[in-house]
C-alpha positions as CSV (number, residue, x, y, z in Angstrom):
1,M,-20.2,-9.9,19.7
2,N,-18.9,-12.5,22.2
3,S,-16.9,-11.5,25.4
4,A,-13.6,-13.0,24.1
5,T,-13.8,-10.8,21.0
6,E,-14.6,-7.7,23.2
7,Q,-11.6,-8.4,25.4
8,T,-9.3,-8.8,22.4
9,T,-10.5,-5.6,20.7
10,E,-10.1,-3.6,23.9
11,S,-6.6,-4.8,24.4
12,E,-5.7,-4.3,20.8
13,S,-7.1,-0.8,20.6
14,T,-5.1,0.3,23.7
15,S,-1.9,-0.5,21.9
16,V,-2.5,2.4,19.4
17,E,-3.2,5.1,22.0
18,D,0.1,6.9,21.4
19,S,1.3,10.1,19.8
20,D,2.2,8.5,16.5
21,P,0.0,10.3,13.9
22,I,0.3,7.4,11.4
23,R,-0.9,4.9,14.0
24,R,-3.8,7.2,14.9
25,V,-4.9,7.4,11.2
26,F,-4.9,3.6,10.8
27,R,-5.8,2.7,14.4
28,A,-8.8,0.6,13.3
29,F,-6.3,-1.9,11.7
30,S,-5.3,-2.9,15.3
31,Y,-8.5,-5.0,15.3
32,R,-8.0,-8.4,13.8
33,D,-11.6,-8.8,12.5
34,F,-11.6,-5.4,10.9
35,R,-8.3,-6.1,9.2
36,L,-9.6,-9.3,7.8
37,L,-12.8,-7.8,6.5
38,W,-11.0,-4.7,5.1
39,F,-8.5,-6.6,3.0
40,G,-11.1,-9.1,1.9
41,A,-13.4,-6.3,0.9
42,F,-10.6,-4.5,-0.8
43,T,-9.8,-7.5,-3.0
44,S,-13.4,-8.0,-3.9
45,S,-14.0,-4.3,-4.6
46,S,-10.9,-4.3,-6.9
47,G,-12.4,-7.1,-8.8
48,T,-15.7,-5.3,-9.1
49,W,-14.1,-2.2,-10.5
50,L,-12.0,-4.3,-12.9
51,Q,-15.2,-5.9,-14.2
52,E,-17.1,-2.6,-14.4
53,T,-14.3,-0.9,-16.3
54,A,-14.0,-3.8,-18.8
55,L,-17.7,-4.2,-19.2
56,N,-18.3,-0.5,-20.0
57,W,-15.6,-0.6,-22.6
58,L,-16.9,-3.9,-24.1
59,L,-20.5,-2.5,-24.3
60,L,-19.4,0.6,-26.1
61,Q,-17.3,-1.4,-28.6
62,L,-20.1,-3.9,-29.3
63,T,-23.0,-1.4,-29.6
64,N,-21.2,1.9,-30.5
65,D,-23.9,3.6,-28.6
66,P,-23.1,5.4,-25.3
67,I,-26.7,4.9,-24.1
68,Y,-25.8,1.3,-23.2
69,L,-23.4,2.7,-20.6
70,S,-26.3,4.5,-19.0
71,Y,-28.4,1.3,-19.2
72,N,-25.7,-0.6,-17.4
73,A,-25.3,2.1,-14.7
74,A,-29.0,2.3,-14.2
75,L,-29.6,-1.5,-14.0
76,S,-26.7,-2.1,-11.7
77,T,-27.6,0.5,-9.1
78,A,-31.4,0.9,-9.5
79,P,-32.0,-2.0,-7.1
80,I,-30.7,0.3,-4.4
81,L,-33.9,2.3,-4.8
82,L,-36.0,-0.9,-4.7
83,F,-34.5,-3.0,-2.0
84,T,-32.1,-1.1,0.3
85,L,-34.7,-0.2,2.9
86,F,-35.8,-3.8,3.1
87,G,-32.2,-5.0,3.1
88,G,-31.4,-2.7,6.1
89,S,-34.3,-4.1,8.0
90,L,-33.2,-7.6,7.2
91,A,-29.7,-6.8,8.4
92,D,-31.2,-6.1,11.9
93,R,-33.3,-9.2,11.9
94,M,-30.9,-11.9,10.5
95,D,-27.3,-13.0,10.9
96,R,-25.4,-10.3,9.0
97,R,-22.5,-12.5,8.2
98,R,-24.8,-15.1,6.6
99,I,-26.5,-12.4,4.4
100,L,-23.0,-11.2,3.3
101,L,-21.8,-14.7,2.5
102,T,-24.9,-15.3,0.4
103,S,-24.4,-12.0,-1.4
104,Q,-20.7,-12.8,-2.2
105,W,-21.4,-16.3,-3.5
106,A,-24.2,-14.9,-5.7
107,Q,-21.9,-12.3,-7.2
108,L,-19.1,-14.8,-7.7
109,I,-21.6,-17.0,-9.8
110,F,-22.8,-13.9,-11.8
111,A,-19.2,-12.9,-12.6
112,C,-18.2,-16.4,-13.7
113,T,-21.4,-16.7,-15.8
114,L,-20.6,-13.4,-17.6
115,A,-17.0,-14.6,-18.2
116,L,-18.3,-17.8,-19.7
117,L,-20.8,-16.0,-22.0
118,A,-18.0,-13.7,-23.3
119,L,-15.7,-16.7,-23.8
120,L,-18.4,-18.4,-25.9
121,K,-18.7,-15.2,-28.0
122,L,-22.5,-15.1,-28.1
123,P,-24.2,-13.0,-30.7
124,V,-23.9,-9.3,-29.8
125,P,-27.6,-8.7,-29.0
126,L,-27.7,-11.8,-26.8
127,L,-24.5,-11.0,-25.0
128,V,-25.4,-7.3,-24.4
129,T,-28.8,-8.3,-23.0
130,S,-27.3,-11.0,-20.8
131,A,-24.6,-8.6,-19.5
132,L,-27.3,-6.0,-18.6
133,L,-29.4,-8.6,-16.8
134,I,-26.4,-9.8,-14.8
135,S,-25.7,-6.2,-13.8
136,F,-29.3,-5.9,-12.5
137,F,-29.1,-9.2,-10.6
138,T,-25.7,-8.2,-9.1
139,G,-27.2,-4.9,-8.0
140,C,-30.1,-6.8,-6.3
141,V,-27.8,-8.9,-4.1
142,Q,-25.6,-5.8,-3.4
143,A,-28.8,-4.0,-2.1
144,F,-29.0,-6.7,0.6
145,G,-25.3,-7.2,1.2
146,G,-24.5,-3.5,1.5
147,P,-26.6,-2.7,4.6
148,A,-25.4,-6.0,6.2
149,Y,-21.7,-4.9,5.6
150,Q,-22.2,-1.4,6.9
151,S,-24.1,-2.8,10.0
152,L,-21.3,-5.3,10.6
153,I,-18.5,-2.8,10.9
154,P,-19.5,-1.3,14.3
155,S,-19.3,-4.8,15.8
156,L,-15.7,-5.2,14.8
157,V,-14.2,-2.1,16.6
158,N,-14.8,-0.2,19.8
159,K,-17.2,2.7,19.6
160,K,-14.4,5.3,20.0
161,D,-12.7,3.9,16.9
162,L,-15.8,3.6,14.8
163,Q,-15.4,6.9,12.9
164,N,-11.8,5.9,12.0
165,A,-13.1,2.5,10.8
166,I,-15.7,4.1,8.6
167,A,-13.1,6.5,7.1
168,L,-10.8,3.6,6.3
169,N,-13.7,1.7,4.8
170,S,-14.4,4.6,2.4
171,I,-10.7,4.7,1.5
172,Q,-10.8,1.0,0.8
173,F,-13.5,1.3,-1.8
174,Q,-11.9,4.2,-3.6
175,L,-8.4,2.7,-3.5
176,A,-9.9,-0.5,-5.0
177,R,-11.2,1.7,-7.8
178,V,-7.7,2.7,-8.6
179,V,-6.3,-0.8,-8.5
180,G,-9.2,-2.4,-10.3
181,A,-9.2,0.1,-13.1
182,S,-5.4,-0.2,-13.5
183,I,-5.6,-4.0,-13.8
184,A,-8.4,-3.7,-16.3
185,T,-5.9,-2.5,-19.0
186,I,-3.7,-5.7,-18.7
187,P,-6.1,-8.3,-20.3
188,F,-6.7,-5.9,-23.2
189,V,-3.0,-5.5,-23.8
190,I,-2.3,-9.3,-23.6
191,F,-5.2,-10.5,-25.7
192,K,-5.9,-8.9,-29.1
193,D,-9.4,-10.5,-29.0
194,Q,-11.5,-8.1,-26.9
195,M,-14.0,-10.8,-26.0
196,M,-11.2,-12.9,-24.6
197,A,-9.8,-10.0,-22.7
198,A,-13.2,-9.2,-21.3
199,S,-13.8,-12.8,-20.3
200,V,-10.5,-12.9,-18.4
201,S,-11.5,-9.6,-16.6
202,F,-14.8,-11.0,-15.6
203,G,-13.2,-14.3,-14.4
204,L,-10.7,-12.4,-12.3
205,N,-13.6,-10.6,-10.6
206,G,-15.2,-13.9,-9.8
207,L,-12.0,-15.1,-8.2
208,S,-11.8,-11.9,-6.1
209,F,-14.9,-12.9,-4.1
210,V,-13.0,-15.8,-2.7
211,A,-11.0,-13.4,-0.5
212,V,-13.9,-11.8,1.1
213,I,-15.7,-15.2,1.6
214,I,-12.6,-16.5,3.5
215,A,-12.4,-13.3,5.5
216,L,-16.1,-13.5,6.5
217,R,-15.7,-17.2,7.6
218,S,-12.7,-16.2,9.7
219,L,-14.4,-13.5,11.7
220,N,-14.8,-14.1,15.5
221,V,-17.8,-11.7,15.7
222,I,-21.2,-13.2,16.5
223,H,-24.3,-11.2,15.6
224,L,-27.4,-11.9,17.6
225,P,-30.4,-10.4,15.8
226,R,-32.6,-8.2,17.9
227,T,-36.3,-8.5,18.3
228,Q,-37.9,-5.8,16.2
229,C,-41.0,-3.8,17.1
230,G,-43.3,-3.1,14.2
231,G,-43.0,-4.0,10.6
232,V,-40.7,-2.6,7.9
233,R,-43.6,-0.4,6.6
234,S,-44.1,1.4,9.9
235,Q,-40.4,1.9,10.4
236,L,-40.1,3.4,7.0
237,R,-43.1,5.7,7.6
238,D,-41.6,6.9,10.9
239,G,-38.2,7.6,9.3
240,L,-39.7,9.6,6.4
241,N,-41.8,11.7,8.8
242,F,-38.8,12.4,10.9
243,V,-36.7,13.5,7.9
244,W,-39.5,15.6,6.4
245,R,-40.1,17.5,9.6
246,Q,-36.5,18.8,9.8
247,E,-35.5,21.2,7.1
248,G,-31.8,20.5,7.6
249,L,-32.2,16.7,7.1
250,R,-34.6,17.2,4.3
251,S,-32.2,19.6,2.5
252,L,-29.2,17.4,3.0
253,N,-30.9,14.4,1.5
254,F,-31.9,16.5,-1.4
255,L,-28.3,17.8,-1.9
256,A,-27.0,14.2,-1.7
257,F,-29.4,13.2,-4.4
258,A,-28.6,16.2,-6.6
259,S,-24.8,15.5,-6.2
260,T,-25.1,12.0,-7.5
261,F,-27.8,12.8,-10.1
262,L,-25.9,15.7,-11.6
263,G,-22.3,15.0,-10.6
264,L,-21.7,11.3,-11.1
265,P,-23.0,10.6,-14.7
266,V,-19.7,11.9,-16.0
267,T,-18.0,8.7,-14.5
268,T,-20.5,6.5,-16.3
269,F,-19.4,7.9,-19.7
270,F,-15.6,7.6,-19.1
271,A,-15.4,5.0,-21.9
272,F,-17.1,7.4,-24.4
273,F,-14.8,10.3,-23.4
274,A,-11.7,8.0,-23.7
275,R,-12.7,6.7,-27.1
276,D,-14.4,9.5,-28.9
277,I,-13.3,12.8,-27.2
278,L,-9.8,12.2,-25.8
279,Q,-9.1,9.4,-28.3
280,T,-7.0,7.4,-25.8
281,G,-8.7,4.0,-26.3
282,E,-9.3,1.3,-23.6
283,K,-6.1,2.4,-21.8
284,G,-7.4,5.9,-21.4
285,N,-10.7,4.6,-20.1
286,S,-8.9,2.7,-17.3
287,I,-6.7,5.8,-16.6
288,L,-9.8,8.0,-16.2
289,V,-11.3,5.5,-13.7
290,A,-8.0,5.2,-11.8
291,I,-7.5,8.9,-11.6
292,S,-11.0,9.5,-10.4
293,G,-10.4,6.9,-7.7
294,A,-7.1,8.5,-6.7
295,G,-8.8,11.8,-6.4
296,A,-11.6,10.3,-4.2
297,V,-9.0,8.8,-1.9
298,T,-7.2,12.1,-1.6
299,G,-10.5,13.8,-0.8
300,A,-11.3,11.2,1.9
301,L,-7.8,11.8,3.5
302,I,-8.4,15.6,3.4
303,V,-11.7,15.3,5.2
304,A,-10.2,12.9,7.7
305,G,-7.4,15.4,8.3
306,L,-9.7,18.3,8.9
307,G,-11.3,16.6,11.8
308,N,-14.5,18.0,13.5
309,I,-14.4,21.4,11.8
310,R,-17.0,24.1,12.4
311,N,-19.5,25.3,9.7
312,K,-19.5,22.0,7.9
313,G,-22.7,23.0,6.1
314,R,-21.1,26.1,4.6
315,Y,-18.0,24.2,3.6
316,T,-20.2,21.5,2.0
317,L,-21.9,24.0,-0.2
318,L,-18.7,25.7,-1.2
319,V,-17.1,22.4,-2.1
320,Q,-20.2,21.4,-4.1
321,I,-19.7,24.6,-6.1
322,G,-16.2,23.5,-6.8
323,F,-17.4,20.0,-7.8
324,G,-19.8,21.4,-10.4
325,L,-17.3,23.8,-11.9
326,S,-14.6,21.1,-12.1
327,I,-17.0,18.9,-14.1
328,V,-17.5,21.8,-16.5
329,G,-13.8,22.2,-16.7
330,F,-13.4,18.5,-17.6
331,T,-15.9,18.7,-20.5
332,L,-14.1,21.8,-21.9
333,S,-10.6,20.2,-21.7
334,P,-9.0,20.0,-25.1
335,S,-6.5,17.3,-24.3
336,V,-5.6,14.7,-21.7
337,W,-3.1,16.9,-20.1
338,L,-5.9,19.1,-18.8
339,A,-8.7,16.5,-18.7
340,Y,-6.8,14.2,-16.3
341,P,-6.0,17.0,-13.7
342,M,-9.6,18.2,-13.9
343,I,-11.2,14.8,-13.2
344,F,-8.7,14.4,-10.3
345,I,-9.8,17.7,-8.8
346,A,-13.5,16.9,-9.5
347,S,-13.1,13.6,-7.6
348,I,-11.5,15.3,-4.7
349,F,-14.4,17.7,-4.5
350,M,-16.9,14.8,-5.0
351,M,-15.5,12.8,-2.0
352,C,-15.4,15.9,0.2
353,V,-19.0,16.7,-0.6
354,F,-20.1,13.1,0.2
355,S,-18.1,12.8,3.4
356,L,-19.3,16.2,4.7
357,I,-22.9,15.5,3.9
358,T,-22.6,12.1,5.7
359,S,-21.1,13.7,8.7
360,L,-23.9,16.3,8.9
361,I,-26.6,13.7,8.6
362,Q,-25.0,11.8,11.5
363,L,-24.8,15.0,13.5
364,L,-28.4,15.9,13.1
365,V,-30.1,12.5,13.7
366,S,-30.9,11.1,17.1
367,D,-29.6,7.6,18.1
368,E,-33.1,6.1,18.2
369,M,-33.8,7.2,14.6
370,R,-30.3,6.7,13.2
371,G,-30.8,3.4,11.3
372,Q,-34.0,4.5,9.6
373,V,-32.7,8.0,8.6
374,I,-29.4,6.6,7.3
375,S,-31.3,4.0,5.1
376,I,-33.3,6.9,3.6
377,F,-30.1,8.8,3.1
378,V,-28.5,5.8,1.3
379,V,-31.5,5.6,-1.1
380,A,-31.2,9.3,-1.9
381,F,-27.4,9.1,-2.2
382,R,-27.2,6.0,-4.3
383,G,-30.4,6.5,-6.3
384,G,-29.2,9.7,-8.0
385,M,-26.5,8.1,-10.2
386,P,-28.7,5.5,-12.1
387,L,-31.4,8.1,-12.7
388,G,-28.9,10.7,-13.8
389,S,-27.0,8.4,-16.0
390,L,-30.1,7.2,-17.7
391,L,-31.3,10.7,-18.4
392,T,-27.9,11.7,-19.6
393,G,-27.8,8.8,-22.0
394,F,-31.2,9.7,-23.5
395,L,-30.2,13.4,-23.8
396,A,-27.0,12.3,-25.5
397,H,-29.1,11.1,-28.5
398,R,-30.3,14.7,-29.1
399,F,-27.3,16.8,-28.0
400,P,-23.5,16.3,-27.8
401,I,-22.8,14.4,-24.6
402,T,-20.2,17.1,-23.5
403,W,-22.9,19.7,-23.6
404,V,-25.2,17.6,-21.5
405,I,-22.6,16.9,-18.8
406,M,-21.5,20.5,-18.9
407,A,-25.1,21.6,-18.3
408,E,-25.3,19.2,-15.3
409,G,-22.1,20.6,-13.8
410,F,-23.5,24.2,-14.1
411,M,-26.8,23.1,-12.6
412,L,-25.0,21.5,-9.6
413,T,-23.1,24.8,-9.1
414,I,-26.2,26.9,-9.3
415,L,-28.0,24.7,-6.8
416,A,-25.3,24.8,-4.2
417,A,-25.0,28.6,-4.7
418,A,-28.7,29.0,-4.2
419,F,-28.6,27.1,-0.9
420,L,-25.5,29.2,0.2
421,L,-27.5,32.4,-0.4
422,S,-30.7,31.1,1.1
423,K,-31.9,30.8,4.7
424,S,-31.5,27.0,4.7
425,Q,-30.4,25.5,8.0
426,V,-27.8,23.5,6.2
427,K,-25.2,26.2,6.2
428,E,-25.8,26.9,9.9
429,H,-24.4,23.5,11.0
């Protein structure tokens, strides 16, 4: 970051050092570059959730098979397992803003291509295959753009405001989920032709990337790549050895993977629950996604309000038990009047679990190993959902999907209880 930007951010951050609690909560917004990137990313994330909600509904309508929802979830997020570690290394070796711009332009092209294919009303097998391939390619560029984005944030604010900036960034993503899912109902209400409605949704997502591209080009920050010692393979080996030697870190990564593997597949099948279980149609699908996002925002605000509490590990395990039980409650809900509150509560627990595990990881890792350990954590955290969704989709061909997701909720609860009763170091932190 250049000296002019450092002076600007220091003077701006000083202006929020007062007793106003609202200004303290949003103090990272006093930094111009952070504001630009936040609102640009919010617009883009809203478009992404808009497309994801519309695409899941369209896939279910075209194939009448919920396993295609798991295919889409797996293909869109599996690249995280394949490329995130390499993307993190690249973010340290290259201009992060250039990586992000390339990622955003690629996603814009993918979204517009999907909109065109839906508008042309290709035969169902060809359209479904094309949509799944585009989801995979989008996941690939996100695997490189994600680490660059996360690595860019610390250069936009002073170190003392970094935790606040990270919290606001989490809220940005979940709030975009609410907005994007809510907007997703509009094209399907306006256009009776579902292919046309989906095409409009995908096109709007393409336009949303313009906002973050403009924001990135407007940043004052300058990233100077550091000279790296050793190759990516040696860095990965050192990080894996470091995590494996510490039971606390090893267990936290396992819990993060289990939380997404067993807890997040329910969100993949919202379209199926809306159509076949709750019978609320495409509007109900959007409502479920929006309610889940609202619950996640609430959970993030709760954790932010708790501050640096003691016994984070014990609270993490207790909240994870609540997460599993609320998933079970959702699958047993006989009507929307119970299903909606249950998914809201489950999402609060979900975000609390994720935030607390992230905080514990940051607490236990040393500065010199932070980047390598965090990249391993991201793979564990993000890798669980595609694998869990894929397994859930296959099991749904043999058993009712409500039974499968209920069993996953029970397993998550039992796992957390086992750690709570064990001698694991997790509950000691």
